[in-house]
C-alpha atoms as a printed R data frame, in Angstrom:
    type eleno elety resid chain resno      x      y      z
1   ATOM     1    CA   UNK     A     1  0.017 -0.006  0.012
2   ATOM     2    CA   UNK     A     2  1.277  3.466 -0.865
3   ATOM     3    CA   UNK     A     3  2.225  5.639  2.091
4   ATOM     4    CA   UNK     A     4  2.582  9.387  2.341
5   ATOM     5    CA   UNK     A     5  6.176 10.196  3.338
6   ATOM     6    CA   UNK     A     6  6.565 12.910  5.954
7   ATOM     7    CA   UNK     A     7  9.867 14.858  6.444
8   ATOM     8    CA   UNK     A     8 10.691 16.051  9.974
9   ATOM     9    CA   UNK     A     9 13.828 18.195 10.066
10  ATOM    10    CA   UNK     A    10 15.625 18.040 13.367
11  ATOM    11    CA   UNK     A    11 16.434 21.451 14.808
12  ATOM    12    CA   UNK     A    12 19.420 19.830 16.566
13  ATOM    13    CA   UNK     A    13 21.251 20.775 13.393
14  ATOM    14    CA   UNK     A    14 19.856 24.350 13.169
15  ATOM    15    CA   UNK     A    15 21.654 27.527 14.022
16  ATOM    16    CA   UNK     A    16 20.716 28.024 17.672
17  ATOM    17    CA   UNK     A    17 21.390 31.729 17.488
18  ATOM    18    CA   UNK     A    18 18.450 32.182 15.101
19  ATOM    19    CA   UNK     A    19 16.213 29.283 16.006
20  ATOM    20    CA   UNK     A    20 12.911 30.978 15.252
21  ATOM    21    CA   UNK     A    21 14.163 31.993 11.852
22  ATOM    22    CA   UNK     A    22 15.412 28.474 11.152
23  ATOM    23    CA   UNK     A    23 12.049 26.950 12.144
24  ATOM    24    CA   UNK     A    24 10.207 29.366  9.840
25  ATOM    25    CA   UNK     A    25 12.665 28.493  7.026
26  ATOM    26    CA   UNK     A    26 12.076 24.756  7.161
27  ATOM    27    CA   UNK     A    27  8.334 25.362  7.499
28  ATOM    28    CA   UNK     A    28  8.327 27.503  4.311
29  ATOM    29    CA   UNK     A    29 10.757 24.956  2.723
30  ATOM    30    CA   UNK     A    30  8.087 22.276  2.798
31  ATOM    31    CA   UNK     A    31  8.738 20.243  5.957
32  ATOM    32    CA   UNK     A    32  5.762 18.264  7.371
33  ATOM    33    CA   UNK     A    33  6.844 18.164 11.080
34  ATOM    34    CA   UNK     A    34  9.473 19.903 13.189
35  ATOM    35    CA   UNK     A    35 11.513 17.380 15.151
36  ATOM    36    CA   UNK     A    36 12.854 18.531 18.582
37  ATOM    37    CA   UNK     A    37 15.559 16.373 20.171
38  ATOM    38    CA   UNK     A    38 15.520 16.787 23.970
39  ATOM    39    CA   UNK     A    39 18.621 15.341 25.559
40  ATOM    40    CA   UNK     A    40 19.551 15.327 29.308
41  ATOM    41    CA   UNK     A    41 23.245 14.528 29.440
42  ATOM    42    CA   UNK     A    42 22.301 11.411 31.440
43  ATOM    43    CA   UNK     A    43 20.236  9.050 29.296
44  ATOM    44    CA   UNK     A    44 22.333 10.226 26.301
45  ATOM    45    CA   UNK     A    45 25.722 11.932 26.403
46  ATOM    46    CA   UNK     A    46 24.563 15.373 25.349
47  ATOM    47    CA   UNK     A    47 22.500 18.352 26.558
48  ATOM    48    CA   UNK     A    48 20.141 20.126 24.249
49  ATOM    49    CA   UNK     A    49 16.690 21.643 24.720
50  ATOM    50    CA   UNK     A    50 14.148 22.000 27.508
51  ATOM    51    CA   UNK     A    51 10.476 22.828 27.413
52  ATOM    52    CA   UNK     A    52 11.223 26.565 27.231
53  ATOM    53    CA   UNK     A    53 12.677 26.047 23.772
54  ATOM    54    CA   UNK     A    54  9.563 24.198 22.622
55  ATOM    55    CA   UNK     A    55  7.474 27.053 23.937
56  ATOM    56    CA   UNK     A    56  9.731 29.612 22.194
57  ATOM    57    CA   UNK     A    57  9.525 28.008 18.757
58  ATOM    58    CA   UNK     A    58  5.787 27.208 18.931
59  ATOM    59    CA   UNK     A    59  4.678 30.626 17.580
60  ATOM    60    CA   UNK     A    60  7.003 30.258 14.592
61  ATOM    61    CA   UNK     A    61  5.152 27.338 12.940
62  ATOM    62    CA   UNK     A    62  1.808 25.716 12.720
63  ATOM    63    CA   UNK     A    63  3.459 22.396 11.681
64  ATOM    64    CA   UNK     A    64  3.463 19.447 14.057
65  ATOM    65    CA   UNK     A    65  6.065 19.765 16.812
66  ATOM    66    CA   UNK     A    66  7.453 16.262 17.122
67  ATOM    67    CA   UNK     A    67  9.197 16.230 20.545
68  ATOM    68    CA   UNK     A    68 11.572 13.309 21.175
69  ATOM    69    CA   UNK     A    69 12.430 12.980 24.854
70  ATOM    70    CA   UNK     A    70 15.857 11.326 25.264
71  ATOM    71    CA   UNK     A    71 15.669 11.840 28.980
72  ATOM    72    CA   UNK     A    72 15.491  9.597 32.065
73  ATOM    73    CA   UNK     A    73 13.138  9.911 33.812
74  ATOM    74    CA   UNK     A    74 10.677 11.392 31.341
75  ATOM    75    CA   UNK     A    75  7.458 10.929 33.324
76  ATOM    76    CA   UNK     A    76  7.876 14.049 35.563
77  ATOM    77    CA   UNK     A    77  8.184 16.282 32.480
78  ATOM    78    CA   UNK     A    78  5.394 15.133 30.293
79  ATOM    79    CA   UNK     A    79  2.865 17.708 31.342
80  ATOM    80    CA   UNK     A    80  5.436 20.510 31.052
81  ATOM    81    CA   UNK     A    81  6.302 19.562 27.475
82  ATOM    82    CA   UNK     A    82  2.611 19.192 26.623
83  ATOM    83    CA   UNK     A    83  1.824 22.690 27.931
84  ATOM    84    CA   UNK     A    84  4.878 24.096 26.097
85  ATOM    85    CA   UNK     A    85  3.198 23.235 22.754
86  ATOM    86    CA   UNK     A    86  4.296 19.730 21.746
87  ATOM    87    CA   UNK     A    87  1.969 17.870 19.379
88  ATOM    88    CA   UNK     A    88  3.684 14.451 19.613
89  ATOM    89    CA   UNK     A    89  5.677 13.352 22.725
90  ATOM    90    CA   UNK     A    90  7.940 10.380 22.305
91  ATOM    91    CA   UNK     A    91  9.589  8.617 25.196
92  ATOM    92    CA   UNK     A    92 12.278  5.921 25.131
93  ATOM    93    CA   UNK     A    93 11.345  2.336 26.031
94  ATOM    94    CA   UNK     A    94 14.762  1.986 27.639
95  ATOM    95    CA   UNK     A    95 14.251  4.983 29.930
96  ATOM    96    CA   UNK     A    96 10.736  4.338 31.186
97  ATOM    97    CA   UNK     A    97 10.046  1.631 33.763
98  ATOM    98    CA   UNK     A    98  6.305  2.329 33.484
99  ATOM    99    CA   UNK     A    99  5.897  2.811 29.745
100 ATOM   100    CA   UNK     A   100  2.202  2.028 29.543
101 ATOM   101    CA   UNK     A   101  1.487  4.564 32.299
102 ATOM   102    CA   UNK     A   102  3.517  7.315 30.560
103 ATOM   103    CA   UNK     A   103  1.670  6.689 27.291
104 ATOM   104    CA   UNK     A   104 -1.670  7.029 29.132
105 ATOM   105    CA   UNK     A   105 -0.485 10.275 30.632
106 ATOM   106    CA   UNK     A   106  0.573 11.637 27.258
107 ATOM   107    CA   UNK     A   107 -2.812 10.744 25.669
108 ATOM   108    CA   UNK     A   108 -4.604 12.136 28.680
109 ATOM   109    CA   UNK     A   109 -2.880 15.465 28.071
110 ATOM   110    CA   UNK     A   110 -4.399 15.508 24.602
111 ATOM   111    CA   UNK     A   111 -1.203 14.751 22.762
112 ATOM   112    CA   UNK     A   112 -0.107 11.955 20.447
113 ATOM   113    CA   UNK     A   113  2.126  9.396 22.020
114 ATOM   114    CA   UNK     A   114  5.266  7.745 20.691
115 ATOM   115    CA   UNK     A   115  7.926  5.279 21.811
116 ATOM   116    CA   UNK     A   116 11.497  5.257 20.575
117 ATOM   117    CA   UNK     A   117 13.830  2.283 20.364
118 ATOM   118    CA   UNK     A   118 17.634  2.469 20.468
119 ATOM   119    CA   UNK     A   119 19.598  0.355 17.933
120 ATOM   120    CA   UNK     A   120 20.232 -2.399 20.547
121 ATOM   121    CA   UNK     A   121 16.567 -2.644 21.635
122 ATOM   122    CA   UNK     A   122 14.316 -5.356 20.214
123 ATOM   123    CA   UNK     A   123 11.074 -4.355 18.636
124 ATOM   124    CA   UNK     A   124  9.159 -6.566 21.116
125 ATOM   125    CA   UNK     A   125  9.528 -3.714 23.574
126 ATOM   126    CA   UNK     A   126  6.492 -2.038 22.026
127 ATOM   127    CA   UNK     A   127  4.409 -5.071 21.279
128 ATOM   128    CA   UNK     A   128  2.244 -4.731 24.420
129 ATOM   129    CA   UNK     A   129  1.613 -1.017 24.118
130 ATOM   130    CA   UNK     A   130  0.559 -0.827 20.471
131 ATOM   131    CA   UNK     A   131 -2.965  0.093 21.414
132 ATOM   132    CA   UNK     A   132 -1.672  3.357 22.970
133 ATOM   133    CA   UNK     A   133  0.727  4.388 20.223
134 ATOM   134    CA   UNK     A   134  0.496  6.970 17.462
135 ATOM   135    CA   UNK     A   135  4.128  6.637 16.550
136 ATOM   136    CA   UNK     A   136  7.117  4.368 16.825
137 ATOM   137    CA   UNK     A   137 10.540  5.909 16.369
138 ATOM   138    CA   UNK     A   138 13.495  3.751 15.320
139 ATOM   139    CA   UNK     A   139 16.951  5.139 16.070
140 ATOM   140    CA   UNK     A   140 19.266  4.382 13.161
141 ATOM   141    CA   UNK     A   141 22.219  5.850 15.047
142 ATOM   142    CA   UNK     A   142 23.075  5.655 18.723
143 ATOM   143    CA   UNK     A   143 21.329  8.685 20.220
144 ATOM   144    CA   UNK     A   144 23.181 11.665 21.567
145 ATOM   145    CA   UNK     A   145 24.699 13.553 18.689
146 ATOM   146    CA   UNK     A   146 23.818 14.601 15.162
147 ATOM   147    CA   UNK     A   147 25.874 13.737 12.088
148 ATOM   148    CA   UNK     A   148 26.453 10.045 12.871
149 ATOM   149    CA   UNK     A   149 26.614  7.237 10.316
150 ATOM   150    CA   UNK     A   150 23.415  5.416  9.452
151 ATOM   151    CA   UNK     A   151 23.182  1.871 10.875
152 ATOM   152    CA   UNK     A   152 21.732 -0.090  7.951
153 ATOM   153    CA   UNK     A   153 21.053 -3.180 10.020
154 ATOM   154    CA   UNK     A   154 18.112 -1.289 11.622
155 ATOM   155    CA   UNK     A   155 16.167 -1.651  8.350
156 ATOM   156    CA   UNK     A   156 15.374 -5.231  9.381
157 ATOM   157    CA   UNK     A   157 13.863 -3.954 12.604
158 ATOM   158    CA   UNK     A   158 11.880 -1.343 10.630
159 ATOM   159    CA   UNK     A   159 10.435 -4.034  8.447
160 ATOM   160    CA   UNK     A   160  9.513 -6.198 11.472
161 ATOM   161    CA   UNK     A   161  7.808 -3.195 13.064
162 ATOM   162    CA   UNK     A   162  5.887 -2.408  9.936
163 ATOM   163    CA   UNK     A   163  4.595 -5.999 10.008
164 ATOM   164    CA   UNK     A   164  3.735 -5.660 13.685
165 ATOM   165    CA   UNK     A   165  1.798 -2.423 13.128
166 ATOM   166    CA   UNK     A   166 -0.302 -3.985 10.374
167 ATOM   167    CA   UNK     A   167 -3.336 -1.783  9.688
168 ATOM   168    CA   UNK     A   168 -3.072  0.210 12.905
169 ATOM   169    CA   UNK     A   169 -2.844  4.015 12.337
170 ATOM   170    CA   UNK     A   170  0.687  4.190 13.775
171 ATOM   171    CA   UNK     A   171  3.425  6.195 12.124
172 ATOM   172    CA   UNK     A   172  6.840  4.536 11.766
173 ATOM   173    CA   UNK     A   173  9.544  7.130 12.144
174 ATOM   174    CA   UNK     A   174 13.309  6.868 11.575
175 ATOM   175    CA   UNK     A   175 15.934  9.162 13.112
176 ATOM   176    CA   UNK     A   176 19.655  9.144 12.390
177 ATOM   177    CA   UNK     A   177 21.816  9.482  9.325
178 ATOM   178    CA   UNK     A   178 18.876 10.086  7.031
179 ATOM   179    CA   UNK     A   179 19.812 11.698  3.686
180 ATOM   180    CA   UNK     A   180 18.920 11.144  0.013
181 ATOM   181    CA   UNK     A   181 21.137  8.029 -0.067
182 ATOM   182    CA   UNK     A   182 19.679  6.295  3.001
183 ATOM   183    CA   UNK     A   183 16.052  7.480  2.706
184 ATOM   184    CA   UNK     A   184 15.038  4.794  0.134
185 ATOM   185    CA   UNK     A   185 16.380  2.097  2.431
186 ATOM   186    CA   UNK     A   186 14.097  3.030  5.339
187 ATOM   187    CA   UNK     A   187 10.972  3.720  3.278
188 ATOM   188    CA   UNK     A   188 11.396  0.378  1.447
189 ATOM   189    CA   UNK     A   189 11.536 -1.240  4.852
190 ATOM   190    CA   UNK     A   190  8.299  0.461  5.962
191 ATOM   191    CA   UNK     A   191  9.068  3.890  7.483
192 ATOM   192    CA   UNK     A   192  6.806  6.804  6.720
193 ATOM   193    CA   UNK     A   193  8.339  9.682  8.771
194 ATOM   194    CA   UNK     A   194 11.939 10.673  8.162
195 ATOM   195    CA   UNK     A   195 13.927 12.774 10.620
196 ATOM   196    CA   UNK     A   196 16.830 14.570  8.955
197 ATOM   197    CA   UNK     A   197 19.251 16.998 10.567
198 ATOM   198    CA   UNK     A   198 22.446 17.903  8.736
199 ATOM   199    CA   UNK     A   199 20.945 16.683  5.429
200 ATOM   200    CA   UNK     A   200 18.357 19.567  5.704
201 ATOM   201    CA   UNK     A   201 20.308 22.290  7.435
202 ATOM   202    CA   UNK     A   202 23.853 21.606  6.188
203 ATOM   203    CA   UNK     A   203 23.986 24.111  3.313
204 ATOM   204    CA   UNK     A   204 21.039 26.386  3.955
205 ATOM   205    CA   UNK     A   205 19.075 25.071  0.911
206 ATOM   206    CA   UNK     A   206 16.127 23.994  3.015
207 ATOM   207    CA   UNK     A   207 13.456 23.582  0.350
208 ATOM   208    CA   UNK     A   208 15.831 21.810 -2.050
209 ATOM   209    CA   UNK     A   209 17.176 19.452  0.634
210 ATOM   210    CA   UNK     A   210 13.705 18.576  1.864
211 ATOM   211    CA   UNK     A   211 12.485 17.941 -1.701
212 ATOM   212    CA   UNK     A   212 15.538 15.789 -2.473
213 ATOM   213    CA   UNK     A   213 15.011 13.588  0.586
214 ATOM   214    CA   UNK     A   214 11.274 13.228 -0.100
215 ATOM   215    CA   UNK     A   215 11.831 12.331 -3.784
216 ATOM   216    CA   UNK     A   216 14.481  9.824 -2.952
217 ATOM   217    CA   UNK     A   217 12.368  8.220 -0.227
218 ATOM   218    CA   UNK     A   218  9.267  7.998 -2.446
219 ATOM   219    CA   UNK     A   219 11.319  6.351 -5.177
220 ATOM   220    CA   UNK     A   220 11.461  3.230 -3.106
221 ATOM   221    CA   UNK     A   221  7.717  2.907 -2.611
């Protein structure tokens, strides 16, 4: 079945000194979602954004704010990120001892709920919460920093997750090393949302970069 491919540029690769301007640029350049990588320096070896940044960029776009919480614990901050303007809140299976409860909280806050899986985590980690999911995010790099090399072996996991999802209305997102060369690999495997950082922001040609990733991804469908 044909799938619409969504492109979600990661503002981790944006110029932080002009973040609002960068968000408006990718919006005007044709992105579908805006991906926000929240890192705590504990669950992953880097520090990035807090809810105040989500709140600050919210007025600059009407596109979906796709907020990826690479933090442990995430549960105490779900309401804060929801109130800041997130549309989708994704937590990591590895960082949440009460995953089902956290997903219920996110849904109760009126937001869409996602679960992310690190490269070393088996897809069975989400099998028992499928009824509460709007999104599954597969990390195709080890989380923490942008610009890493794509881990092609994750395509097998993507394919198994696509089969597990079946007809459920769950997006299958990929984050890490996505560019026009790797995009067809993940969409062929079953992904429908592609997070891209340096491949979008690297040269300032936002619209052209987004279009190139989308066209390459769709060529594999």
